[in-house]
C-alpha distance (Angstrom), angle and dihedral (degrees) to the residues before:
residue distance angle dihedral
M1 . . .
K2 3.80 . .
V3 3.80 123.1 .
V4 3.79 93.7 -110.7
D5 3.82 91.5 54.2
A6 3.79 91.6 44.0
I7 3.81 91.5 56.5
A8 3.81 90.4 49.8
H9 3.81 91.2 49.9
A10 3.81 91.0 48.9
M11 3.79 89.9 51.6
Q12 3.78 90.4 49.7
A13 3.81 91.2 49.8
E14 3.82 89.1 52.3
G15 3.79 91.6 54.6
V16 3.80 97.7 -104.9
E17 3.80 108.2 159.8
V18 3.82 101.8 170.2
L19 3.80 132.8 45.2
F20 3.80 114.8 -162.5
A21 3.77 109.1 -155.9
Y22 3.76 152.7 158.9
P23 3.80 118.1 -149.2
V24 2.92 141.9 -76.4
N25 3.79 107.0 47.8
P26 3.85 121.1 115.5
L27 3.81 89.9 -136.8
I28 3.82 90.3 73.8
E29 3.81 91.9 68.7
A30 3.79 93.9 40.0
A31 3.81 91.2 52.8
A32 3.79 92.6 49.4
K33 3.82 90.2 53.0
V34 3.82 90.4 60.7
D35 3.82 92.4 44.5
I36 3.79 97.8 -103.4
R37 3.79 103.8 147.7
T38 3.79 113.4 -119.5
V39 3.81 119.2 -146.7
I40 3.79 113.0 -166.1
V41 3.81 115.9 -156.1
R42 3.80 132.5 -161.7
Q43 3.80 94.2 -120.1
E44 3.76 134.8 12.0
R45 3.79 100.2 -113.8
I46 3.81 92.6 61.4
G47 3.80 91.1 52.0
L48 3.78 90.4 54.1
H49 3.80 90.9 47.4
M50 3.80 89.5 52.5
A51 3.80 91.3 50.1
D52 3.81 88.0 47.7
A53 3.82 94.2 57.1
Y54 3.78 91.7 40.1
S55 3.81 89.9 58.6
R56 3.80 93.6 45.4
L57 3.79 94.8 49.2
S58 3.80 92.8 43.7
S59 3.82 86.0 58.6
G60 3.79 94.9 -150.6
N61 3.80 97.3 -39.8
S62 3.79 94.3 99.3
I63 3.78 137.5 11.1
G64 3.78 127.7 -129.5
V65 3.82 111.2 -125.6
F66 3.80 129.1 -165.7
C67 3.79 129.0 -176.9
M68 3.79 131.9 -176.6
Q69 3.78 142.8 167.8
H70 3.78 124.8 -80.1
G71 3.77 121.3 -99.5
P72 3.82 112.9 15.8
G73 3.81 94.0 16.5
A74 3.78 91.7 56.8
E75 3.79 91.2 43.2
N76 3.81 92.4 52.2
A77 3.81 90.3 49.3
F78 3.79 94.0 59.5
G79 3.81 96.2 92.7
G80 3.79 94.6 50.1
V81 3.80 92.0 50.3
A82 3.82 90.2 48.4
Q83 3.81 90.6 51.8
A84 3.82 92.5 51.8
F85 3.81 89.7 47.5
S86 3.79 91.4 52.1
E87 3.80 91.7 49.2
S88 3.85 94.0 42.7
V89 3.80 96.5 -121.1
P90 3.83 121.1 160.8
I91 3.79 108.8 -129.9
L92 3.79 129.6 151.8
V93 3.79 112.1 -129.8
I94 3.82 115.9 -165.3
P95 3.79 112.7 -176.9
A96 3.74 120.8 178.0
G97 3.79 110.7 -119.9
Y98 3.75 134.4 -146.4
P99 3.81 112.7 -91.3
R100 3.78 110.3 -80.3
R101 3.80 93.6 -105.6
L102 3.84 89.4 58.8
A103 3.78 101.9 33.2
H104 3.78 102.7 95.4
Y105 3.78 109.3 45.2
Y106 3.79 138.2 74.5
P107 2.99 131.6 -50.1
N108 3.80 97.3 13.5
F109 3.82 115.5 103.5
N110 3.79 111.6 -123.8
S111 3.80 108.4 -160.5
T112 3.80 95.2 -163.7
L113 3.79 93.0 55.2
N114 3.78 97.9 37.8
M115 3.82 97.9 44.2
Q116 3.79 101.1 39.8
H117 3.82 90.8 101.3
I118 3.81 94.1 52.2
T119 3.79 96.9 45.0
K120 3.77 134.0 68.4
W121 3.81 90.6 -136.4
A122 3.79 130.5 6.9
E123 3.78 129.6 178.2
P124 3.78 140.3 146.2
L125 3.78 124.6 -122.3
T126 3.78 99.7 -127.6
M127 3.80 100.7 177.7
G128 3.78 140.1 13.7
R129 3.78 95.8 -116.2
A130 3.82 90.5 60.0
I131 3.81 92.9 64.9
P132 3.84 97.3 99.8
E133 3.79 97.0 57.3
V134 3.81 95.5 35.1
M135 3.81 94.5 53.1
R136 3.80 89.9 44.7
R137 3.80 91.1 54.0
V138 3.79 94.2 43.9
F139 3.79 96.7 54.6
F140 3.79 94.7 38.3
Q141 3.80 89.1 56.1
L142 3.79 90.4 48.9
R143 3.79 93.5 52.7
N144 3.80 100.9 39.3
G145 3.77 139.7 58.4
R146 3.78 124.2 -1.3
P147 3.81 108.2 -4.3
G148 3.77 118.8 -115.0
P149 3.80 144.7 131.3
V150 3.79 117.8 -61.7
L151 3.79 117.8 -157.7
L152 3.80 126.5 -152.4
E153 3.80 112.9 -177.2
V154 3.80 115.2 -162.0
P155 3.82 116.5 -166.5
M156 3.79 111.6 -134.0
D157 3.80 92.4 -117.4
V158 3.83 91.7 53.9
F159 3.82 97.0 57.6
E160 3.81 91.4 78.3
E161 3.79 97.8 43.9
D162 3.79 119.3 112.4
V163 3.79 122.1 -106.2
P164 3.83 124.1 -144.3
A165 3.81 111.7 -66.9
G166 3.79 115.1 -100.6
W167 3.79 95.2 12.4
S168 3.78 119.5 148.9
H169 3.76 127.8 175.4
T170 3.81 120.3 -108.9
P171 3.83 110.6 -149.5
A172 3.79 115.4 -113.3
F173 3.78 118.9 -106.0
Q174 3.79 125.1 -138.6
A175 3.79 119.5 -121.3
K176 3.80 118.0 -164.3
T177 3.77 130.8 -157.6
A178 3.79 128.7 -146.9
P179 3.81 127.7 -159.0
D180 3.79 124.4 -99.1
P181 3.84 107.5 -82.4
A182 3.79 91.1 -132.7
D183 3.80 90.7 55.0
V184 3.81 89.8 49.0
V185 3.81 92.0 52.7
A186 3.81 91.4 49.7
A187 3.80 93.0 47.4
A188 3.81 91.8 46.1
Q189 3.80 90.8 55.2
V190 3.81 92.0 50.2
L191 3.80 91.6 48.2
A192 3.81 94.0 47.4
E193 3.80 92.1 49.9
A194 3.81 94.5 48.0
E195 3.80 116.6 114.0
H196 3.80 96.2 -157.5
P197 3.82 110.6 15.5
V198 3.80 122.9 172.3
I199 3.81 127.9 -164.9
Y200 3.81 115.9 -140.2
A201 3.82 107.9 -164.2
G202 3.79 124.5 -163.8
Q203 3.77 140.0 -173.8
G204 3.79 92.0 -74.2
V205 3.81 88.0 75.7
H206 3.80 88.1 61.8
Y207 3.80 94.3 47.1
A208 3.80 91.4 49.0
K209 3.83 92.4 43.4
A210 3.80 85.7 -129.7
W211 3.80 95.9 150.2
E212 3.80 96.9 119.5
E213 3.81 93.1 44.6
L214 3.81 89.9 52.2
K215 3.78 91.9 49.1
T216 3.81 92.4 46.9
L217 3.81 93.7 52.4
A218 3.81 92.6 46.2
E219 3.81 94.7 48.0
T220 3.80 96.6 41.9
W221 3.80 93.2 52.0
N222 3.83 101.1 29.6
I223 3.81 92.9 -118.6
P224 3.83 118.8 161.1
V225 3.81 114.9 -130.0
T226 3.78 132.2 -145.7
T227 3.79 126.9 172.8
S228 3.76 139.5 -150.0
I229 3.79 116.1 -112.2
E230 3.82 88.4 -100.9
G231 3.80 90.1 48.3
K232 3.81 95.2 48.7
S233 3.84 110.6 130.7
A234 3.83 91.8 27.7
F235 3.83 85.6 106.6
P236 3.83 120.4 33.3
E237 3.79 108.1 -105.6
N238 3.80 92.0 -150.3
H239 3.82 88.1 62.7
P240 3.83 115.3 110.6
L241 3.83 91.0 -122.8
S242 3.81 95.4 50.1
L243 3.79 115.5 112.9
G244 3.80 92.4 -175.9
S245 3.78 129.3 -118.0
G246 3.78 122.8 -44.7
G247 3.78 123.0 -141.8
R248 3.78 136.4 117.0
A249 3.79 83.8 -46.7
N250 3.79 121.9 33.7
P251 3.79 144.4 157.9
R252 3.81 114.4 -87.7
P253 3.85 95.5 -109.9
V254 3.83 90.8 64.5
K255 3.78 98.4 65.8
H256 3.79 94.0 32.3
F257 3.80 93.6 58.0
L258 3.81 94.5 38.9
D259 3.81 90.3 52.4
E260 3.81 89.9 48.3
A261 3.82 94.5 45.6
D262 3.77 122.7 109.4
V263 3.83 93.2 -173.9
I264 3.81 127.2 31.9
L265 3.80 119.6 -168.3
G266 3.80 110.3 -158.1
I267 3.80 109.7 -163.4
G268 3.80 124.3 -175.3
C269 3.79 91.9 -6.9
S270 3.78 136.8 112.5
F271 3.83 98.6 -145.4
A272 3.81 85.2 -137.3
L273 3.79 112.6 177.5
T274 3.78 108.1 -126.4
G275 3.78 134.7 150.0
F276 3.80 88.9 -111.4
G277 3.79 103.8 50.8
V278 3.78 132.0 76.1
Q279 3.80 111.9 -91.2
M280 3.80 116.4 -126.6
P281 3.82 110.5 -124.6
K282 3.79 115.2 -119.2
G283 3.77 125.9 -111.4
K284 3.81 96.5 42.2
T285 3.79 129.6 126.6
I286 3.79 104.7 -113.7
I287 3.81 124.9 -157.2
H288 3.79 105.9 -168.8
A289 3.80 117.0 -163.6
T290 3.79 111.4 -176.7
L291 3.78 140.1 149.4
D292 3.79 93.4 -131.3
P293 3.81 120.0 60.3
M294 3.82 88.2 -157.1
D295 3.82 87.1 76.2
L296 3.81 95.2 59.8
N297 3.81 114.8 104.6
K298 3.81 89.8 -10.5
D299 3.80 99.9 115.7
V300 3.80 104.9 -3.9
P301 3.83 125.9 37.9
V302 3.80 109.2 -119.4
Q303 3.78 133.2 -164.4
Q304 3.82 98.9 -163.3
G305 3.81 126.0 36.1
L306 3.80 127.1 -166.2
I307 3.81 117.6 -176.1
G308 3.77 116.9 -160.6
D309 3.76 152.0 66.3
A310 3.82 112.1 -34.3
K311 3.81 94.3 -128.5
L312 3.80 93.7 50.7
T313 3.80 91.3 43.1
L314 3.80 95.3 51.6
A315 3.79 91.7 45.8
A316 3.80 90.6 49.9
L317 3.81 91.7 49.0
S318 3.79 92.0 50.5
T319 3.80 90.8 50.3
A320 3.80 92.7 47.4
M321 3.81 92.0 49.2
H322 3.78 93.7 51.1
G323 3.78 108.7 112.8
L324 3.82 95.8 14.0
D325 3.79 120.6 129.5
R326 3.82 108.6 -72.8
S327 3.79 98.9 -169.4
R328 3.82 94.3 106.1
A329 3.81 91.3 47.8
D330 3.80 92.2 48.8
A331 3.81 89.8 50.6
R332 3.82 88.0 61.0
S333 3.80 93.3 58.5
N334 3.80 91.1 117.2
D335 3.82 95.5 52.6
A336 3.80 91.3 100.6
Q337 3.80 89.8 57.9
R338 3.81 91.2 47.4
I339 3.79 90.6 51.2
A340 3.80 91.7 49.1
A341 3.81 92.2 49.6
L342 3.80 92.7 49.8
R343 3.79 91.7 47.5
E344 3.79 93.1 48.1
A345 3.81 92.7 50.6
W346 3.80 90.8 46.7
L347 3.81 93.6 48.8
N348 3.79 91.6 47.6
E349 3.80 89.1 56.7
W350 3.80 90.9 50.7
L351 3.82 96.7 43.4
P352 3.83 93.2 94.3
K353 3.82 88.5 63.7
L354 3.79 96.2 35.0
T355 3.80 92.2 53.0
S356 3.80 98.7 29.1
N357 3.81 117.9 151.0
D358 3.78 92.4 -163.9
S359 3.76 123.5 129.3
P360 3.01 122.8 -115.6
I361 3.80 84.3 53.8
N362 3.78 119.1 -107.5
P363 3.84 107.4 -123.2
Y364 3.79 90.2 -138.1
R365 3.81 88.8 63.8
V366 3.81 91.0 57.0
L367 3.80 92.5 50.3
W368 3.80 91.6 45.6
E369 3.80 91.9 53.4
L370 3.80 92.5 44.1
N371 3.80 92.1 49.8
Q372 3.81 90.5 55.0
L373 3.81 96.6 40.2
V374 3.80 106.4 53.8
D375 3.79 131.1 66.1
K376 3.80 96.4 -111.1
D377 3.80 93.3 -163.2
K378 3.82 86.5 63.3
T379 3.80 96.6 40.7
I380 3.80 134.6 86.6
I381 3.78 116.0 -164.9
T382 3.78 135.0 -178.0
H383 3.77 135.8 172.1
D384 3.75 140.6 -146.7
A385 3.79 129.6 -117.9
G386 3.78 124.9 -74.4
S387 3.79 121.8 12.9
P388 3.85 96.8 2.6
R389 3.81 89.4 57.7
D390 3.79 94.7 46.8
Q391 3.81 93.5 44.0
T392 3.81 96.0 46.5
T393 3.80 104.2 41.4
P394 3.82 100.2 65.4
F395 3.79 99.0 38.5
W396 3.80 103.2 39.9
E397 3.79 109.8 90.8
A398 3.81 108.9 -146.0
T399 3.79 109.2 -157.8
T400 3.80 106.2 173.5
P401 3.82 135.3 37.6
L402 3.79 118.7 -83.6
S403 3.79 92.4 9.9
Y404 3.80 92.3 119.0
I405 3.80 125.2 49.6
G406 3.76 102.8 -152.8
W407 3.79 127.6 -171.4
G408 3.75 139.6 149.5
K409 3.77 118.2 150.1
T410 3.81 108.5 99.9
T411 3.84 90.1 10.8
Q412 3.80 100.5 -156.8
L413 3.79 112.8 -168.5
G414 3.80 113.3 -117.2
Y415 3.82 96.2 31.8
G416 3.81 96.4 118.1
L417 3.82 98.7 65.9
G418 3.79 94.4 59.0
L419 3.81 91.3 42.9
A420 3.80 91.2 55.1
M421 3.81 92.0 48.0
G422 3.80 92.5 47.7
A423 3.81 89.8 48.1
K424 3.80 90.9 52.9
M425 3.80 90.0 51.3
A426 3.81 90.3 52.4
A427 3.82 95.7 41.1
P428 3.83 108.3 26.3
D429 3.81 92.5 169.8
K430 3.83 92.8 60.7
L431 3.79 130.0 84.8
C432 3.81 102.2 -116.2
I433 3.80 117.8 -158.9
N434 3.78 136.1 -177.1
V435 3.79 122.5 -167.1
W436 3.80 115.7 -156.7
G437 3.76 144.2 150.2
D438 3.78 136.7 -121.6
A439 3.81 91.0 -95.5
A440 3.81 92.8 55.5
I441 3.79 94.9 47.9
G442 3.78 87.9 58.9
F443 3.80 89.1 66.4
T444 3.80 103.0 46.8
G445 3.80 107.5 2.5
M446 3.80 94.5 115.9
D447 3.78 87.8 69.6
F448 3.79 90.5 69.7
E449 3.80 79.8 84.2
T450 3.82 87.2 60.1
A451 3.80 89.4 57.6
V452 3.81 89.4 52.6
R453 3.80 96.6 43.8
E454 3.79 95.1 43.6
R455 3.83 92.6 43.8
I456 3.81 96.3 -118.8
P457 3.83 104.3 152.0
I458 3.81 104.6 -156.5
L459 3.80 128.4 158.6
S460 3.80 109.9 -123.0
I461 3.79 115.2 -166.0
L462 3.79 113.2 -163.5
F463 3.80 125.3 -167.9
N464 3.80 107.6 -154.4
N465 3.80 113.5 -170.3
F466 3.80 93.5 153.0
S467 3.77 90.8 -118.7
M468 3.78 148.3 67.1
A469 3.79 86.7 -106.5
I470 3.79 98.5 178.2
E471 3.82 87.9 64.2
I472 3.83 94.3 55.4
P473 3.84 96.3 98.2
I474 3.81 94.3 47.2
M475 3.82 100.9 42.4
P476 3.83 105.8 44.9
V477 3.81 98.0 134.2
S478 3.81 97.3 46.2
Q479 3.80 89.2 45.6
E480 3.79 93.5 50.5
K481 3.80 94.0 45.7
Y482 3.79 102.8 35.7
G483 3.81 109.6 8.5
A484 3.79 89.5 -112.7
I485 3.82 97.5 172.7
E486 3.80 97.7 41.2
I487 3.82 118.8 111.0
S488 3.78 133.1 161.8
G489 3.78 144.6 -163.1
N490 3.79 145.9 131.8
Y491 3.77 101.3 -121.0
A492 3.79 98.3 172.4
D493 3.79 88.0 62.4
M494 3.80 88.9 49.7
A495 3.81 90.6 54.6
V496 3.80 91.1 51.0
A497 3.80 91.0 47.6
F498 3.80 88.5 55.1
G499 3.81 91.0 52.7
G500 3.80 98.5 -100.7
Y501 3.77 133.3 113.5
G502 3.79 112.8 -85.4
E503 3.77 132.0 178.0
R504 3.80 133.7 169.5
I505 3.82 115.3 -146.4
T506 3.80 121.5 -164.1
Q507 3.82 105.2 163.2
P508 3.82 126.5 65.7
D509 3.80 92.3 -137.5
D510 3.82 88.7 64.5
I511 3.82 96.4 53.5
V512 3.80 100.1 94.0
A513 3.81 95.9 42.5
A514 3.81 90.5 48.7
L515 3.80 91.5 49.7
K516 3.79 89.8 51.7
R517 3.81 91.2 50.2
G518 3.80 91.5 49.3
I519 3.80 92.7 49.1
A520 3.81 90.2 47.6
A521 3.80 89.7 53.4
T522 3.82 91.0 54.3
E523 3.79 90.2 48.8
Q524 3.79 87.4 56.9
G525 3.81 90.5 52.7
Q526 3.81 98.8 -99.1
P527 3.82 124.0 124.3
A528 3.79 109.9 -125.0
L529 3.80 131.2 -152.8
L530 3.79 116.7 -166.6
E531 3.80 111.5 -167.3
F532 3.79 112.1 -159.2
I533 3.80 115.9 -165.9
T534 3.79 100.3 -137.2
A535 3.76 142.3 -177.5
Q536 3.79 121.1 -103.4
E537 3.80 91.3 -98.5
I538 3.80 114.1 177.5
A539 3.82 102.6 158.4
I540 3.81 113.8 113.9
S541 3.80 134.5 -175.1
N542 3.78 104.5 -107.8
E543 3.79 110.7 142.0
């Protein structure tokens, strides 16, 4: 067996069903021979974004894989790998490499060397006989520890080498860790004695499938729950104890309860300080439960640390708290009513934007109508960077796990399209939506053609305000002199030209009917792009 076929067989043994790719990489043909579907994109970053969402929505059952050519293909892929690294997403990246005799000198791009700081694990396959141990390491790293991209670079002259006779790949197992019992007991006591605790849940809850354990702890001890953007949908936001998701923009209950809290339990989160995540108020007792000890005391000082899988940690906490004094928890019995009152007052203040009849259309009106129209239990939604992120996160009510693909650390424009397509590949029975703006479509919009060609019927909602509106307050002189933030385009026509469904909507009264037509198009197997001509809205909910 040749190396290229061995890699394809290892992927098949690991349950990989889709290979996202950009030619030319010999693995594309080898994968097709073993019935792994190949999805060819228009540019490398989109393929990585699709693999990213595919891994997230598979929730550990399958791994998103992307391969590309050596040289420019690997260079173009850099941003997509960096984004997955920032968001801690396990994807397998397999670039071709220059032949071994050319791999280590200028100007040839060496993926292993250049991407080792944006991957969890990176190594080259230098000879055919090394395939057993290399593939074992690669998939073990993907399935264990802190999630992240793993890179396997295969020099072009190695693809056709022979592998050891009779070798077959044994799928990697997953080993989980649980926190020290003594640490659990100490943390449980602190949590039980807290007057105003809050749970801050991150993406690790999704990876551990710890949704029920999170809900049980919150309900048993009357603890309000907020989530990071990445953790959004880990706790149902129609639950009485849900505060909503905290980011740069957030519902009012998030900051109110965090400011009031005496103890904050962070579970499955990194507490990373970014410009796009909720900032933890100072002077609080922090219990930080995370899979990766590198997170502890990195950004936020903590008093209690629990290292381990989120599901095992939450279960252990619940067990340790059983039988402890419940008087503080019982005293919080009216927290659900307090949350509801805060949310109602906040929504009433935002209703003029959410129900606006202005033209150009207010983007909040579109999101408000969409949120009420779709069956959210059967919907997966994501957003792009900038205004679409800040407008969607607070007002979209996520009701079921993995129904919202949240992100917001390196915030690359154009990320949402590939995420929606990858989500649709992983969950073909769901309505998969991306919300983006006219700046983001300039980065990855050509890959709407990929959705058409590869028969991936997503709903793409585009806010076109003919500007980079979020930059208005910081670029007044360049805008006045040179029109620096002004951009243009008719993107509905572009979607039609690619063979998809496209519609431009200019009046608020047409929003709901247009959404229904777009959804109907996806149900008939056609990707749809709805282009809403919107106001330059820059106000966000951040109180």
